[in-house]
TORBA-790394 format. One line per field, with one value per residue (C-alpha): residue number from 1; residue in three letters; x, y, z. Coordinates in nm, 4 decimals. Layout:
<nodes>
k (NUM; ...)
r (ALA; ...)
X (X; ...)
Y (Y; ...)
Z (Z; ...)
</nodes>
This chain:
<nodes>
k (1; 2; 3; 4; 5; 6; 7; 8; 9; 10; 11; 12; 13; 14; 15; 16; 17; 18; 19; 20; 21; 22; 23; 24; 25; 26; 27; 28; 29; 30; 31; 32; 33; 34; 35; 36; 37; 38; 39; 40; 41; 42; 43; 44; 45; 46; 47; 48; 49; 50; 51; 52; 53; 54; 55; 56; 57; 58; 59; 60; 61; 62; 63; 64; 65; 66; 67; 68; 69; 70; 71; 72; 73; 74; 75; 76; 77; 78; 79; 80; 81; 82; 83; 84; 85; 86; 87; 88; 89; 90; 91; 92; 93; 94; 95; 96; 97; 98; 99; 100; 101; 102; 103; 104; 105; 106; 107; 108; 109; 110; 111; 112; 113; 114; 115; 116; 117; 118; 119; 120; 121; 122; 123; 124; 125; 126; 127; 128; 129; 130; 131; 132; 133; 134; 135; 136; 137; 138; 139; 140; 141; 142; 143; 144; 145; 146; 147; 148; 149; 150; 151; 152; 153; 154; 155; 156; 157; 158; 159; 160; 161; 162; 163; 164; 165; 166; 167; 168; 169; 170; 171; 172; 173; 174; 175; 176; 177; 178; 179; 180; 181; 182; 183; 184; 185; 186; 187; 188; 189; 190; 191; 192; 193; 194; 195; 196; 197; 198; 199; 200; 201; 202; 203; 204; 205; 206; 207; 208; 209; 210; 211; 212; 213; 214; 215; 216; 217; 218; 219; 220; 221; 222; 223; 224; 225; 226; 227; 228; 229; 230; 231; 232; 233; 234; 235; 236; 237; 238; 239; 240; 241; 242; 243; 244; 245; 246; 247; 248; 249; 250; 251; 252; 253; 254; 255; 256; 257; 258; 259; 260; 261; 262; 263; 264; 265; 266; 267; 268; 269; 270; 271; 272; 273; 274; 275; 276; 277; 278; 279; 280; 281; 282; 283; 284; 285; 286; 287; 288; 289; 290; 291; 292; 293; 294; 295; 296; 297; 298; 299; 300; 301; 302; 303; 304; 305; 306; 307; 308; 309; 310; 311; 312; 313; 314; 315; 316; 317; 318; 319; 320; 321; 322; 323; 324; 325; 326; 327; 328; 329; 330; 331; 332; 333; 334; 335; 336; 337; 338; 339; 340; 341; 342; 343; 344; 345; 346; 347; 348; 349; 350; 351; 352; 353; 354; 355; 356; 357; 358; 359; 360; 361; 362; 363; 364; 365; 366; 367; 368; 369; 370; 371; 372; 373; 374; 375; 376; 377; 378; 379; 380; 381; 382; 383; 384; 385; 386; 387; 388; 389; 390; 391; 392; 393; 394; 395; 396; 397; 398; 399; 400; 401; 402; 403; 404; 405; 406; 407)
r (MET; THR; ILE; ARG; LEU; ALA; LYS; ARG; VAL; ASN; LEU; ALA; VAL; PRO; SER; ALA; MET; SER; GLY; LEU; TYR; PRO; ALA; ASN; LEU; SER; ALA; ASP; ALA; VAL; SER; PHE; ALA; ALA; GLY; GLN; PRO; ASN; GLU; ARG; TYR; PHE; PRO; THR; VAL; ALA; MET; LYS; ARG; ALA; ILE; ASP; GLN; ALA; LEU; ASN; GLN; GLY; GLY; GLN; HIS; LEU; PHE; GLN; CYS; HIS; ASP; VAL; LEU; GLY; ASN; PRO; GLU; LEU; ARG; THR; GLN; LEU; ALA; ALA; ARG; ILE; ALA; ARG; THR; GLY; GLY; VAL; SER; ALA; THR; GLN; ASP; ASN; VAL; VAL; LEU; THR; VAL; GLY; GLY; GLN; GLN; GLY; LEU; GLU; VAL; ILE; ALA; LYS; THR; VAL; LEU; ASN; PRO; GLY; ASP; ASP; VAL; ILE; VAL; GLU; GLY; PRO; CYS; TYR; PHE; GLY; ALA; LEU; GLY; ALA; PHE; ASP; LEU; CYS; GLU; PRO; THR; TYR; HIS; THR; VAL; SER; LEU; GLN; ALA; ASP; GLY; VAL; ASP; LEU; GLU; GLN; LEU; GLU; ALA; THR; LEU; LYS; GLN; TYR; PRO; GLU; THR; LYS; LEU; PHE; TYR; THR; VAL; PRO; ASP; TYR; GLN; ASN; PRO; THR; GLY; VAL; THR; MET; SER; VAL; ALA; LYS; ARG; GLN; ARG; LEU; VAL; ALA; LEU; ALA; ASN; GLN; TYR; ASP; PHE; VAL; ILE; LEU; GLU; ASP; SER; PRO; TYR; ARG; ASP; LEU; GLY; TYR; THR; GLY; THR; PRO; LEU; PRO; THR; ILE; LYS; HIS; PHE; ASP; THR; GLN; GLY; ARG; VAL; VAL; PHE; LEU; SER; SER; PHE; SER; LYS; MET; LEU; VAL; PRO; GLY; LEU; ARG; VAL; GLY; TRP; LEU; VAL; VAL; VAL; ALA; ASP; GLY; ASP; LEU; LEU; ALA; GLY; ILE; GLN; LYS; MET; LEU; LEU; ALA; SER; ASN; LEU; GLY; ALA; ALA; SER; VAL; VAL; GLN; GLU; ALA; LEU; ALA; ASN; TYR; MET; LYS; GLU; ASN; ASP; LEU; ASP; ALA; HIS; MET; VAL; GLU; LEU; LYS; ASN; HIS; TYR; HIS; GLU; GLN; HIS; ASP; ALA; MET; MET; THR; ALA; ILE; GLN; LYS; TYR; VAL; PRO; ASP; ALA; VAL; THR; VAL; THR; HIS; PRO; THR; GLY; GLY; PHE; TYR; TYR; TRP; VAL; THR; LEU; PRO; GLN; GLY; VAL; ASP; THR; THR; ALA; VAL; LEU; ALA; ASN; ILE; ALA; ALA; PRO; GLN; ALA; HIS; VAL; THR; TYR; ILE; PRO; SER; ALA; ASN; PHE; TYR; PRO; GLN; HIS; ASP; VAL; HIS; ASN; GLY; LEU; ARG; LEU; SER; TYR; SER; GLY; VAL; THR; PRO; ALA; GLN; ILE; ASP; VAL; GLY; MET; ARG; GLN; LEU; GLY; GLN; VAL; LEU; GLU; THR; ALA; ILE; ARG; ARG; ALA; GLN; PRO; VAL; PRO; GLU; ALA)
X (11.7436; 11.7913; 11.8349; 12.0502; 11.8652; 11.9932; 11.9941; 11.7471; 11.4842; 11.4233; 11.1289; 11.1013; 10.9976; 10.6519; 10.6574; 10.4922; 10.2374; 10.1750; 9.8435; 9.6487; 9.3833; 9.2349; 9.1779; 8.8453; 8.6212; 8.2665; 8.1357; 7.9224; 8.1995; 8.2335; 8.5929; 8.7164; 9.0746; 9.2129; 9.2747; 9.2182; 9.0437; 8.6954; 8.6874; 8.3615; 8.5341; 8.8188; 8.8213; 8.8347; 8.7231; 8.9568; 9.2554; 9.1883; 9.1863; 9.5105; 9.6699; 9.5531; 9.6914; 10.0284; 10.0533; 9.9418; 10.1689; 10.4729; 10.5358; 10.7942; 11.0256; 10.7697; 10.8548; 11.2240; 11.3942; 11.3890; 11.5144; 11.5597; 11.4071; 11.0851; 10.8899; 11.0078; 10.6611; 10.4858; 10.7595; 10.7090; 10.3318; 10.3828; 10.6360; 10.3798; 10.1137; 10.3073; 10.4107; 10.0346; 9.8809; 10.1707; 10.3724; 10.6895; 10.9197; 11.0191; 11.1060; 11.1183; 11.4732; 11.3415; 11.0846; 11.1552; 10.9033; 10.8786; 10.6860; 10.4111; 10.4617; 10.5994; 10.9133; 10.9615; 10.9741; 11.2251; 11.4488; 11.4688; 11.5411; 11.8162; 11.9607; 11.9784; 12.0063; 12.2717; 12.2002; 12.1533; 12.0908; 11.8314; 11.4952; 11.1975; 10.8468; 10.5041; 10.3173; 10.1076; 10.2899; 10.1910; 10.2944; 10.4065; 10.6780; 10.7885; 10.8089; 11.0430; 11.2501; 11.2857; 11.5111; 11.7684; 11.7698; 11.7412; 11.6996; 11.3364; 11.2184; 10.8432; 10.6938; 10.3270; 10.0677; 9.8440; 9.5244; 9.7325; 10.0175; 10.3378; 10.4187; 10.7051; 10.8171; 10.8590; 11.0240; 11.2868; 11.3448; 11.4118; 11.6450; 11.8467; 11.8735; 11.9564; 12.1325; 12.2588; 11.9006; 11.9065; 11.5373; 11.1972; 10.9044; 10.5549; 10.2162; 10.1163; 9.7820; 9.5001; 9.7559; 9.7517; 9.6429; 9.4888; 9.3411; 9.5254; 9.6553; 9.9628; 9.9127; 10.0951; 10.2837; 10.4082; 10.5196; 10.7314; 10.8788; 10.9561; 11.1629; 11.3559; 11.4254; 11.5528; 11.7884; 11.9041; 11.9613; 12.0618; 11.8149; 11.6004; 11.2183; 11.0334; 10.6927; 10.4560; 10.1284; 9.9040; 9.5833; 9.6619; 9.3996; 9.1371; 9.0343; 8.6606; 8.6677; 8.8708; 9.1801; 9.5020; 9.7704; 10.1094; 10.3290; 10.6146; 10.8355; 10.7014; 10.8971; 11.2177; 11.5163; 11.8070; 11.6799; 11.6052; 11.2518; 11.1616; 10.7972; 10.6349; 10.2994; 10.1430; 9.8514; 9.7067; 9.4515; 9.4012; 9.3442; 9.4111; 9.6517; 9.7164; 9.9375; 10.1863; 10.3279; 10.4395; 10.6761; 10.9370; 11.0010; 11.3649; 11.4849; 11.8024; 12.1785; 12.2880; 12.4224; 12.0732; 11.9308; 12.2331; 12.1956; 11.8259; 11.9141; 12.1699; 11.9259; 11.6630; 11.9290; 11.9897; 11.6218; 11.4492; 11.6589; 11.3560; 11.0012; 10.6851; 10.7398; 10.4036; 10.2165; 10.4075; 10.3315; 9.9677; 9.9448; 10.1106; 9.8377; 9.5707; 9.7020; 9.7153; 9.3699; 9.1653; 9.0895; 9.2451; 9.1108; 8.7557; 8.8175; 8.9425; 8.6268; 8.4119; 8.6224; 8.5935; 8.2159; 8.1955; 8.4396; 8.2925; 7.9602; 8.1371; 8.3410; 8.0181; 7.8459; 8.1288; 8.1153; 7.7372; 7.7866; 8.0587; 7.8385; 7.5554; 7.7392; 8.0838; 8.1011; 8.1562; 8.4821; 8.6383; 8.8055; 8.8005; 8.9867; 8.8020; 8.9669; 8.8507; 8.9924; 9.1647; 9.0329; 9.0705; 8.9430; 9.1609; 9.0000; 9.1662; 9.0233; 9.1002; 9.4279; 9.3951; 9.2041; 9.4082; 9.2629; 9.4677; 9.3222; 8.9667; 8.9958; 9.1202; 8.8865; 8.5646; 8.5389; 8.6362; 8.5008; 8.1871; 8.0858; 8.2176; 8.3814; 8.7491; 8.9951; 9.3674; 9.4944; 9.7249; 10.0139; 10.0848; 10.1450; 10.4300; 10.7885; 10.8033; 10.4384; 10.3856; 10.0663; 9.7595; 9.4545; 9.3949; 9.2705; 9.2282; 8.8927; 8.8906; 8.5706; 8.6956; 8.5850; 8.2381; 7.9047; 7.7160; 7.4798; 7.7693; 7.9296; 7.6125; 7.5883; 7.9523; 7.9817; 7.6777; 7.8509; 8.1876; 8.0308; 7.8950; 8.2378; 8.4174; 8.1539; 8.2219; 8.5940; 8.5989; 8.3826; 8.6044; 8.9116; 8.7924; 8.9125; 8.6404; 8.5753; 8.6770; 8.3796)
Y (11.4974; 11.7761; 11.6778; 11.9232; 11.9970; 12.1649; 12.5415; 12.5561; 12.3810; 12.6878; 12.5843; 12.9447; 13.0649; 12.9583; 12.7316; 12.8757; 12.5970; 12.6265; 12.6933; 12.6103; 12.3956; 12.4833; 12.1979; 12.0947; 12.1967; 12.0933; 11.8199; 12.0689; 12.3221; 12.4611; 12.4572; 12.7032; 12.6226; 12.3181; 12.3651; 11.9999; 11.8556; 11.7209; 11.3595; 11.3165; 11.3919; 11.1398; 10.9039; 10.6059; 10.3343; 10.4355; 10.4730; 10.1195; 9.9793; 10.1578; 10.0292; 9.6688; 9.6906; 9.8085; 9.5199; 9.2632; 9.3702; 9.4786; 9.1672; 9.1548; 9.3896; 9.6695; 9.6608; 9.7236; 10.0651; 10.2335; 10.5473; 10.8297; 11.0705; 10.8713; 10.6424; 10.7071; 10.6506; 10.8951; 11.1535; 11.1281; 11.1751; 11.4848; 11.6385; 11.6044; 11.7518; 12.0548; 12.1049; 12.0987; 12.3017; 12.5197; 12.5890; 12.4349; 12.2313; 11.9403; 11.5722; 11.2875; 11.3977; 11.7438; 11.5954; 11.4834; 11.3106; 11.3985; 11.2929; 11.5535; 11.9183; 11.9693; 11.7673; 11.9565; 12.2836; 12.1330; 11.9789; 12.3106; 12.5065; 12.2619; 12.2527; 12.6347; 12.7965; 12.8307; 12.9636; 13.3485; 13.3536; 13.6132; 13.4722; 13.6772; 13.5600; 13.6987; 13.8458; 13.6692; 13.3371; 12.9703; 12.8495; 12.5153; 12.6830; 12.8903; 12.5604; 12.4115; 12.7240; 12.7597; 12.4483; 12.6337; 12.9384; 13.2008; 13.5747; 13.6517; 13.9607; 13.9905; 14.1632; 14.2568; 14.1192; 14.3304; 14.2246; 14.0912; 13.9380; 14.0384; 14.4081; 14.4208; 14.7732; 14.6632; 14.3486; 14.5284; 14.7681; 14.4717; 14.3156; 14.6368; 14.6399; 14.2735; 14.1926; 13.8529; 13.7228; 13.3437; 13.2516; 13.3987; 13.1933; 13.2401; 13.0638; 13.2517; 13.0721; 13.1196; 13.1904; 13.0139; 13.1956; 13.4888; 13.3368; 13.6097; 13.5122; 13.6825; 13.8521; 13.7426; 14.0783; 14.0299; 13.6718; 13.7970; 14.0829; 13.8504; 13.6299; 13.9381; 14.0325; 13.6818; 13.7003; 14.0459; 13.9785; 13.6126; 13.4284; 13.1249; 13.1363; 12.8591; 12.8510; 12.6554; 12.5864; 12.2994; 12.4895; 12.5729; 12.3319; 12.4610; 12.7855; 12.8478; 13.1048; 13.1124; 12.9073; 12.8789; 13.1445; 13.0472; 12.9278; 13.1539; 12.8606; 12.9217; 13.2528; 13.1104; 13.1805; 13.0833; 12.7866; 12.9988; 12.8876; 12.5545; 12.4533; 12.2606; 12.0916; 11.7648; 11.5233; 11.6325; 11.8731; 11.6988; 11.3452; 11.2424; 11.3774; 11.0619; 10.9097; 11.1950; 11.2384; 11.5804; 11.6798; 11.9380; 12.0466; 12.1482; 12.2707; 12.4282; 12.4031; 12.0537; 12.1483; 12.2307; 11.8947; 11.7141; 11.8935; 11.8050; 11.4440; 11.4427; 11.5859; 11.3259; 11.0442; 11.1797; 11.2200; 10.8987; 10.6986; 10.7183; 10.7095; 10.5174; 10.3102; 10.1251; 10.4580; 10.6033; 10.3038; 10.3251; 10.6918; 10.6140; 10.3612; 10.6039; 10.8690; 10.6141; 10.4617; 10.7723; 11.1163; 11.3428; 11.6527; 11.5263; 11.4611; 11.8206; 11.9593; 11.7648; 11.8943; 12.2465; 12.2256; 12.1086; 12.3542; 12.6439; 12.5835; 12.6066; 12.9110; 13.0919; 12.9956; 13.1434; 13.4658; 13.4934; 13.4334; 13.6886; 13.9447; 13.8669; 13.8392; 14.0066; 14.3554; 14.6547; 14.7418; 14.4136; 14.3645; 14.0330; 13.9071; 13.7894; 13.4690; 13.3006; 12.9553; 12.7438; 12.7008; 13.0288; 13.3795; 13.6274; 13.8578; 14.1783; 14.3423; 14.6980; 14.7426; 14.6470; 14.3236; 14.0195; 13.7288; 13.4797; 13.5916; 13.6162; 13.2552; 13.1221; 13.3246; 13.3673; 13.2043; 12.8478; 12.8085; 13.0183; 13.0436; 12.7030; 12.8154; 12.8176; 12.9755; 13.0236; 13.3575; 13.5787; 13.5504; 13.1956; 13.3276; 13.5741; 13.4723; 13.7101; 13.6220; 14.0057; 14.0702; 13.9981; 14.1552; 13.8976; 13.5427; 13.2723; 13.1012; 12.7675; 12.6468; 12.3168; 12.0839; 12.2270; 12.2255; 12.5405; 12.4900; 12.4659; 12.7757; 12.9694; 12.8681; 12.9207; 13.2580; 13.3809; 13.2928; 13.4368; 13.7532; 13.8122; 13.7302; 13.9755; 14.2449; 14.2054; 14.2046; 14.5110; 14.7043; 14.6051; 14.7066; 15.0555; 15.3311; 15.4857; 15.8523; 16.1231; 16.2894)
Z (14.9688; 14.7162; 14.3430; 14.1505; 13.8257; 13.5097; 13.5196; 13.2340; 13.4636; 13.6874; 13.9079; 14.0439; 13.6977; 13.5650; 13.2598; 12.9463; 12.9857; 13.3677; 13.5118; 13.1885; 13.3333; 13.6720; 13.9111; 14.0667; 13.7711; 13.7910; 13.5599; 13.3767; 13.3111; 12.9654; 12.8515; 12.5961; 12.6981; 12.5241; 12.1484; 12.0835; 11.7704; 11.8219; 11.8852; 11.7074; 11.3791; 11.3958; 11.0963; 11.3410; 11.0981; 10.8274; 11.0667; 11.2117; 10.8651; 10.7830; 11.1102; 11.0409; 10.6856; 10.8107; 11.0583; 10.8086; 10.5321; 10.7369; 10.9383; 11.2063; 11.0278; 11.0849; 11.4495; 11.3845; 11.4028; 11.0620; 10.8938; 11.1472; 10.8993; 10.8812; 10.6653; 10.2977; 10.1419; 10.3789; 10.3298; 9.9504; 10.0018; 10.2231; 9.9842; 9.6922; 9.9170; 10.0269; 9.6635; 9.5542; 9.8434; 9.9550; 9.6390; 9.7876; 9.5576; 9.7837; 9.7592; 10.0022; 10.0989; 10.2162; 10.4502; 10.8132; 11.0316; 11.4048; 11.7095; 11.6518; 11.5735; 11.9308; 11.8670; 11.5476; 11.7493; 11.9962; 11.7231; 11.5323; 11.8509; 11.9574; 11.6095; 11.5706; 11.9099; 12.1763; 12.5316; 12.5117; 12.1347; 12.0262; 11.9226; 11.7957; 11.8508; 11.7901; 12.0805; 12.1688; 12.0806; 12.0933; 12.4471; 12.3258; 12.1163; 12.4149; 12.6192; 12.3510; 12.3059; 12.6810; 12.6816; 12.4877; 12.7220; 12.4472; 12.4816; 12.3774; 12.1807; 12.1171; 11.8212; 11.8069; 11.5744; 11.3509; 11.1660; 10.8750; 11.0687; 11.2288; 11.2570; 11.0043; 11.1088; 11.4719; 11.3467; 11.1335; 11.4249; 11.6545; 11.3929; 11.3709; 11.7444; 11.7739; 11.4356; 11.5635; 11.5863; 11.5052; 11.4717; 11.4063; 11.4957; 11.3376; 11.2952; 10.9817; 10.9135; 11.1654; 11.4424; 11.7729; 11.9825; 11.7979; 11.4718; 11.2729; 10.9113; 10.7745; 10.4292; 10.1209; 10.1078; 10.4627; 10.3820; 10.0969; 10.2983; 10.5875; 10.3669; 10.2376; 10.5941; 10.6813; 10.3788; 10.4811; 10.8523; 10.8184; 11.0493; 11.0170; 10.9898; 11.1518; 10.9836; 11.2108; 11.0258; 11.1717; 11.0847; 10.7308; 10.5937; 10.8211; 10.6514; 10.6237; 10.3367; 10.0141; 9.9538; 10.1581; 10.0868; 9.9627; 10.2429; 10.3598; 10.2449; 9.8884; 9.8841; 10.0364; 9.8030; 10.0292; 10.2286; 10.5456; 10.6108; 10.7759; 10.7361; 11.0238; 11.0394; 11.1786; 11.1531; 11.4884; 11.3620; 11.0224; 11.1407; 11.4975; 11.7623; 11.9460; 11.6657; 11.7289; 11.3842; 11.2562; 10.9712; 10.8820; 10.5238; 10.5032; 10.1674; 10.2797; 10.3200; 10.3876; 10.7261; 10.8660; 10.7499; 10.8866; 11.2185; 11.2396; 11.1774; 11.4434; 11.6917; 11.5967; 11.6583; 12.0010; 12.0654; 11.9466; 11.6944; 11.4618; 11.5869; 11.5543; 11.2400; 11.2776; 11.2960; 11.0019; 10.8021; 10.8857; 10.7964; 10.4592; 10.4049; 10.5024; 10.2640; 9.9812; 10.0409; 10.1480; 10.0178; 10.2698; 10.0918; 10.1228; 10.4901; 10.5388; 10.3680; 10.6168; 10.9036; 10.7816; 10.7638; 11.1244; 11.2713; 11.0587; 11.2301; 11.5758; 11.4688; 11.3633; 11.6857; 11.8865; 11.6861; 11.7401; 12.1154; 12.1335; 11.9765; 12.2137; 12.5435; 12.5399; 12.6867; 12.4484; 12.6293; 12.4951; 12.1512; 11.9737; 11.6623; 11.3570; 11.2366; 10.9104; 11.0130; 11.2805; 11.6369; 11.8216; 11.9106; 12.0927; 12.3460; 12.4815; 12.7905; 12.9310; 13.1104; 13.4832; 13.4168; 13.5181; 13.3316; 13.5237; 13.8587; 13.6957; 13.5882; 13.9166; 14.1358; 13.9345; 13.5923; 13.6786; 14.0363; 14.0169; 13.6481; 13.5514; 13.2374; 13.1415; 12.8902; 12.8627; 13.0022; 12.8015; 13.0412; 12.9108; 12.5597; 12.6367; 12.7182; 13.0231; 13.1309; 13.1513; 12.9481; 13.1716; 13.0001; 12.7245; 12.6843; 12.4154; 12.3430; 12.1599; 12.0127; 11.8591; 12.1483; 12.2274; 12.0599; 11.9484; 12.2499; 12.4924; 12.3285; 12.3852; 12.7514; 12.8247; 12.6497; 12.8400; 13.1631; 13.0543; 12.9400; 13.2887; 13.4374; 13.2095; 13.2733; 13.6468; 13.6011; 13.4012; 13.6378; 13.9328; 13.7492; 13.6702; 13.9043; 14.1078; 14.0078; 14.2567; 14.4299)
</nodes>
């Protein structure tokens, strides 16, 4: 029997998230693939206390469906936090809670996009965003990244060519997958372009509080003058991912917020009231800033261990980004090296080390000579072992990809 699927579910085209984790890995494999927070740093005791408090105080009513926009107290707390840390004037009414940041991506896409609409993304781009946008069947345009963020000249040229662009997606702080951070000047100019060309900026910033040097830059939303920027973040990297709570900050035309609310009603009728109440309790009873300092100290050590290992083991023909926060390094190899094939044929089965190939981070899966390394889930000792093995793999792959000189 053949089931007729929706056209948007094209099984002949690889998903943005396909092939990420090779099968049959050995037990001692070192994984630089998953960008997951380190379980050792979860505030388990404090979260259990917050959950117990929610259950004890909320009674049976806590298990009822509640406001589709989310827990009012938690929304108020998050509005105050983004005002203090991101320079965004927001209230409870401007904050929408979602099932993790991933639902935030999907909700904005479904609220703004029709099939065929022009969408501009960074290249490379977070594959989870591509997976969410794919459901809306947009027309993608990719703009390159520079050391200080998106290439604005290329972006403006793309906007001139596609003036009906509806959405630009960016991860401005310690970008996934490159670790690049957008400069203040570019954030300001990006908002000016959005005003000029009439498009929405989706500012996805789950790593914003994980910078290892200096203080966070103002959000793009801080410079928003016409309600064109939607700020998205989540608790996944800050506290624990399993609670699945994210948030959107929407200070915009009422139609956009109303549209988001309609999409949430269709999606979940309001989500996870128990979890949201527990998070409100956590925020009230604990010092989240102190927890973030502790996290940054741990991840900074892993970040530095990865940089040391890269300098020791990665071939000279490879270029690597230099992030100052977040979870990722981005590696670019010479043209002719296919990192998807290298992962499947050599890195995973023989060297027992994994990463995410660059093809997963582009809408057309057409860039093959890059890879993302995540250090968040591995110890400094594992990083050294894994990078030594990966360095040998990359050396071999580069040598094999080079044309043989004529006699």
